[in-house]
C-alpha positions in Angstrom: -69.2 -146.1 78.8 -68.7 -147.5 82.3 -68.6 -151.3 82.5 -69.1 -153.3 85.7 -66.2 -155.5 86.6 -66.6 -159.2 85.8 -66.7 -161.9 88.5 -63.2 -162.9 87.4 -62.0 -159.3 87.8 -63.6 -159.0 91.2 -62.0 -162.2 92.4 -58.6 -161.1 91.0 -58.9 -157.9 93.0 -59.9 -159.7 96.2 -57.0 -162.1 96.0 -54.6 -159.3 95.2 -55.8 -157.3 98.2 -55.4 -160.3 100.5 -51.9 -160.9 99.2 -51.0 -157.3 99.9 -52.1 -158.0 103.5 -49.5 -160.8 103.6 -51.6 -163.9 102.8 -50.2 -166.5 100.4 -52.5 -168.1 97.8 -52.3 -171.3 99.9 -53.3 -169.5 103.1 -56.2 -167.8 101.2 -57.3 -171.2 99.8 -57.2 -172.8 103.2 -59.1 -170.0 104.9 -61.8 -169.9 102.2 -62.1 -173.7 101.8 -61.3 -173.6 98.1 -58.5 -175.2 96.1 -55.1 -173.6 95.8 -55.5 -173.8 92.0 -58.7 -171.8 92.2 -57.0 -169.0 94.1 -54.0 -169.1 91.8 -56.2 -168.8 88.7 -58.1 -165.9 90.3 -54.8 -164.2 91.1 -53.6 -164.3 87.5 -57.0 -163.5 85.9 -57.6 -167.0 84.6 -60.8 -167.6 86.5 -62.9 -167.1 83.4 -66.2 -168.4 84.8 -65.9 -168.4 88.6 -68.7 -170.0 90.6 -70.7 -167.6 92.7 -70.1 -169.7 95.8 -66.3 -169.3 95.3 -66.6 -165.6 94.9 -68.7 -165.4 98.1 -66.1 -167.4 100.1 -63.3 -165.1 98.9 -65.4 -162.0 99.6 -66.4 -163.2 103.1 -62.8 -163.9 104.0 -61.7 -160.6 102.6 -64.5 -158.8 104.7 -63.4 -160.7 107.8 -59.8 -159.7 107.4 -60.5 -156.1 106.4 -63.1 -155.6 109.1 
């Protein structure tokens, strides 16, 4: 059975992709307007119940970078 990824998994994927592009967690946090701890938790899969607004900020930054 196919399962949709969780919000935490999507955030982890976005952060990993941005890091592959050369952005540090601190740079990602600054660009998104979220805390460094939030980005770090997302990067290690510990964002168990991420806010939708945080996900949107990460997604929007990712989309801007990836074009």
